[in-house]
NUTI-81881 format. One record per residue (C-alpha): residue number from 0; residue in three letters; x, y, z. Coordinates in steps of 0.02 Angstrom, whole numbers, plus 50000, padded with zeros to 5 digits. Last residue first. Layout:
BEGIN
NUM, Ala, X, Y, Z;
...
END
This chain:
BEGIN
252, Met, 51817, 41819, 53057;
251, Ala, 51674, 41858, 52928;
250, Leu, 51513, 41890, 52998;
249, Arg, 51369, 41783, 52964;
248, Val, 51189, 41857, 52960;
247, Thr, 51037, 41750, 53012;
246, Arg, 50853, 41763, 53016;
245, Thr, 50787, 41727, 52831;
244, Asp, 50954, 41630, 52779;
243, Gln, 51139, 41662, 52783;
242, Val, 51151, 41843, 52736;
241, Val, 51343, 41893, 52732;
240, Gly, 51400, 42026, 52852;
239, Gln, 51430, 42207, 52878;
238, Thr, 51448, 42315, 53041;
237, Ile, 51374, 42460, 53115;
236, Arg, 51398, 42491, 53312;
235, Gly, 51245, 42538, 53413;
234, Asn, 51276, 42440, 53556;
233, Glu, 51134, 42321, 53501;
232, Met, 51224, 42293, 53338;
231, Arg, 51170, 42393, 53184;
230, Val, 51171, 42288, 53020;
229, Arg, 51250, 42309, 52847;
228, Val, 51207, 42170, 52710;
227, Pro, 51317, 42059, 52613;
226, Gln, 51244, 41940, 52484;
225, Gly, 51235, 41744, 52492;
224, Val, 51042, 41760, 52531;
223, Val, 50969, 41931, 52499;
222, Gly, 50953, 42054, 52647;
221, Ala, 50859, 42210, 52637;
220, Ala, 50941, 42361, 52712;
219, Leu, 50996, 42424, 52880;
218, Ala, 50962, 42255, 52974;
217, Gln, 50938, 42261, 53154;
216, Ala, 51049, 42172, 53276;
215, Asp, 51036, 42020, 53393;
214, Ser, 51194, 41930, 53450;
213, Ser, 51293, 41773, 53418;
212, Ile, 51454, 41698, 53474;
211, Glu, 51547, 41537, 53394;
210, Phe, 51711, 41472, 53464;
209, Gly, 51844, 41326, 53428;
208, Pro, 51926, 41412, 53285;
207, Gly, 51810, 41560, 53240;
206, Gln, 51623, 41598, 53215;
205, Ala, 51522, 41768, 53217;
204, Val, 51340, 41758, 53204;
203, Val, 51218, 41904, 53196;
202, Arg, 51037, 41854, 53227;
201, Val, 50919, 41973, 53131;
200, Gln, 50781, 42097, 53178;
199, Ser, 50704, 42162, 53015;
198, Gly, 50724, 42356, 52983;
197, Ala, 50759, 42335, 52797;
196, Gln, 50673, 42175, 52737;
195, Phe, 50714, 41994, 52752;
194, Ala, 50781, 41841, 52648;
193, Gln, 50755, 41915, 52472;
192, Ala, 50787, 41775, 52354;
191, Ala, 50934, 41787, 52223;
190, Lys, 50890, 41813, 52051;
189, Val, 50828, 41711, 51901;
188, Met, 50791, 41730, 51716;
187, Ser, 50942, 41819, 51665;
186, Gln, 51057, 41692, 51723;
185, Arg, 50985, 41548, 51619;
184, Ile, 50862, 41408, 51650;
183, Pro, 50821, 41314, 51489;
182, Gln, 50633, 41354, 51435;
181, Gly, 50520, 41208, 51404;
180, Ala, 50379, 41274, 51515;
179, Val, 50372, 41463, 51517;
178, Leu, 50438, 41591, 51637;
177, Ala, 50365, 41753, 51712;
176, Arg, 50498, 41860, 51766;
175, Ser, 50643, 41867, 51888;
174, Ala, 50603, 41694, 51942;
173, Val, 50675, 41674, 52120;
172, Thr, 50820, 41583, 52174;
171, Gly, 50807, 41429, 52294;
170, Val, 50876, 41310, 52163;
169, Trp, 50975, 41414, 52032;
168, Gln, 51162, 41406, 52081;
167, Ala, 51159, 41233, 52166;
166, Pro, 51073, 41161, 52021;
165, Asp, 51234, 41194, 51916;
164, Ala, 51204, 41219, 51723;
163, Val, 51144, 41400, 51732;
162, Val, 51134, 41439, 51546;
161, Pro, 51225, 41596, 51496;
160, Ser, 51116, 41749, 51425;
159, Ile, 51143, 41774, 51235;
158, Glu, 51007, 41651, 51186;
157, Ala, 51006, 41513, 51075;
156, Ala, 51192, 41471, 51110;
155, Trp, 51158, 41346, 51246;
154, Asp, 51063, 41243, 51133;
153, Val, 50989, 41107, 51237;
152, Glu, 51010, 40940, 51298;
151, Glu, 50900, 40891, 51448;
150, Glu, 50900, 40893, 51635;
149, Val, 50722, 40919, 51727;
148, Ala, 50663, 41076, 51814;
147, Asp, 50537, 41141, 51942;
146, Ala, 50559, 40987, 52056;
145, Glu, 50737, 41052, 52115;
144, Thr, 50653, 41211, 52174;
143, Leu, 50627, 41378, 52109;
142, Val, 50546, 41526, 52211;
141, Ala, 50415, 41621, 52136;
140, Gly, 50438, 41796, 52102;
139, Ala, 50369, 41792, 51921;
138, Leu, 50258, 41637, 51895;
137, Val, 50330, 41488, 51835;
136, Asn, 50252, 41387, 51686;
135, Asp, 50303, 41191, 51696;
134, Arg, 50438, 41067, 51676;
133, Leu, 50574, 41203, 51664;
132, Val, 50731, 41148, 51585;
131, Trp, 50895, 41123, 51673;
130, Ala, 51040, 41104, 51549;
129, Pro, 51151, 40982, 51459;
128, Gly, 51240, 41021, 51300;
127, Phe, 51216, 41076, 51119;
126, Ala, 51316, 41232, 51056;
125, Lys, 51237, 41310, 50901;
124, Val, 51346, 41434, 50799;
123, Thr, 51247, 41516, 50651;
122, Leu, 51338, 41629, 50532;
121, Pro, 51274, 41738, 50388;
120, Leu, 51407, 41775, 50250;
119, Phe, 51498, 41935, 50235;
118, Val, 51589, 42024, 50090;
117, Asn, 51761, 42122, 50065;
116, Trp, 51822, 42153, 49880;
115, Arg, 52009, 42192, 49837;
114, Gly, 51982, 42172, 49651;
113, Gly, 52080, 42086, 49506;
112, Gly, 52158, 41960, 49629;
111, Glu, 52262, 41922, 49788;
110, Val, 52192, 41973, 49963;
109, Cys, 52001, 41952, 49928;
108, Arg, 51908, 41971, 50089;
107, Leu, 51775, 41854, 50165;
106, Gly, 51693, 41897, 50336;
105, Leu, 51585, 41785, 50436;
104, Arg, 51429, 41841, 50518;
103, Gly, 51331, 41816, 50679;
102, Arg, 51194, 41712, 50756;
101, Gly, 51228, 41609, 50908;
100, Trp, 51398, 41607, 50980;
99, Leu, 51558, 41641, 50871;
98, Arg, 51564, 41817, 50927;
97, Val, 51574, 41961, 50815;
96, Gly, 51647, 42123, 50897;
95, Val, 51787, 42131, 50759;
94, Pro, 51742, 42032, 50612;
93, Val, 51784, 41835, 50600;
92, Tyr, 51903, 41806, 50458;
91, Pro, 51896, 41722, 50293;
90, Glu, 52050, 41756, 50169;
89, Val, 52014, 41731, 49973;
88, Arg, 52163, 41701, 49867;
87, Ser, 52149, 41684, 49675;
86, Cys, 52009, 41804, 49657;
85, Pro, 51896, 41840, 49516;
84, Ala, 51801, 42003, 49535;
83, Leu, 51632, 42002, 49626;
82, Arg, 51461, 42017, 49558;
81, Leu, 51319, 42000, 49696;
80, Arg, 51154, 41959, 49633;
79, Ser, 51155, 41786, 49717;
78, Asp, 51161, 41873, 49895;
77, Leu, 51297, 41767, 49969;
76, Ser, 51260, 41602, 50057;
75, Gly, 51232, 41537, 50237;
74, Ile, 51369, 41462, 50349;
73, Ser, 51351, 41319, 50489;
72, Val, 51424, 41282, 50643;
71, Glu, 51368, 41142, 50758;
70, Met, 51447, 41118, 50924;
69, Arg, 51428, 40988, 51044;
68, Leu, 51478, 41055, 51216;
67, Pro, 51639, 41009, 51313;
66, Ala, 51629, 40955, 51495;
65, Pro, 51812, 40907, 51567;
64, Asn, 51896, 41041, 51454;
63, Gly, 52085, 40988, 51451;
62, Ala, 52107, 41006, 51262;
61, Gln, 51945, 41066, 51181;
60, Ala, 52015, 41233, 51118;
59, Lys, 52159, 41150, 51028;
58, Ala, 52051, 41010, 50951;
57, Val, 51927, 41137, 50895;
56, Ala, 52062, 41249, 50817;
55, Glu, 52133, 41101, 50725;
54, Asp, 51950, 41050, 50645;
53, Leu, 51931, 41236, 50608;
52, Trp, 52088, 41241, 50505;
51, His, 52040, 41079, 50416;
50, Gln, 51862, 41130, 50378;
49, Thr, 51927, 41301, 50304;
48, Ser, 52045, 41213, 50191;
47, Ala, 51912, 41089, 50137;
46, Val, 51795, 41231, 50100;
45, Phe, 51930, 41313, 49990;
44, Glu, 51979, 41164, 49898;
43, Pro, 51797, 41132, 49853;
42, Gly, 51810, 41289, 49738;
41, Val, 51766, 41466, 49761;
40, Val, 51680, 41539, 49619;
39, Ala, 51705, 41730, 49546;
38, Gly, 51600, 41852, 49450;
37, Asp, 51563, 41930, 49283;
36, Ser, 51741, 41913, 49218;
35, Pro, 51737, 41733, 49197;
34, Ala, 51797, 41610, 49324;
33, Gln, 51965, 41578, 49413;
32, Gln, 51961, 41455, 49547;
31, Ala, 51992, 41490, 49727;
30, Ala, 52113, 41387, 49838;
29, Ala, 52262, 41493, 49867;
28, Pro, 52319, 41453, 50045;
27, Leu, 52228, 41501, 50195;
26, Ala, 52234, 41640, 50316;
25, Ile, 52089, 41623, 50453;
24, Cys, 52077, 41770, 50588;
23, Leu, 51992, 41706, 50748;
22, Ala, 51941, 41809, 50890;
21, Ala, 51919, 41694, 51043;
20, Ala, 51753, 41704, 51137;
19, Trp, 51662, 41577, 51038;
18, Leu, 51780, 41437, 51091;
17, Arg, 51734, 41457, 51275;
16, Gly, 51575, 41338, 51249;
15, Pro, 51699, 41197, 51233;
14, Val, 51700, 41101, 51075;
13, Arg, 51625, 40943, 51003;
12, Thr, 51610, 40911, 50816;
11, Arg, 51493, 40958, 50661;
10, Leu, 51589, 41090, 50573;
9, Leu, 51589, 41190, 50412;
8, Ser, 51411, 41153, 50335;
7, Phe, 51369, 41215, 50159;
6, Ser, 51245, 41340, 50092;
5, Ser, 51183, 41404, 49927;
4, Ser, 51344, 41375, 49825;
3, Phe, 51455, 41517, 49826;
2, Leu, 51508, 41673, 49714;
1, Pro, 51334, 41683, 49628;
0, Met, 51341, 41698, 49432;
END
């Protein structure tokens, strides 16, 4: 006799993507039904109690979040060949190191009963929200523009790499590998564009209240927009600034 039905859905609601980062340990009241000695069956009270606890956790995590995701959490079933001792109190928990994001597992342990067993159920967490999806295939090294993607709803949890939801963070970046149409843009797919090579002549700009000065210099390393780079000034002094574009390095004042 199997311990659980073949599958059941625990949650279909809206929660922020950060919820998966919380470590959860659920302690529920006695809800299991006694069964014959060849196994144990968890009744509907157990499922209802779990649902109620998750609803409360979702409400707390969602409070104050301006852009929640629509989460779908589903749990699979145990191997029907398992034979577990009857249990009057089953405690579900999220194992250490398991994130509530994508595919994972949910632990179930008997804390009151004839045997202290511990088993795991497959867990799938989907997180639907807006993301930028590629219109066409993109070659490795190509610079992405606004025309390369369209906004659609996707499952953020389908891959480990985070979705880049803000266009300002991916427009002008370079594809780190060949990309396929229909893929949502994620952090692992793009990298900052190289503005100039080591040894290039650049213009160093220093700006302060009511003034701006500039001078020529030589880049000592390859420059990437938005990243720091060391340069050698005309007088031989070495300093560091932030790459602004293909020709300019700005010094902090």
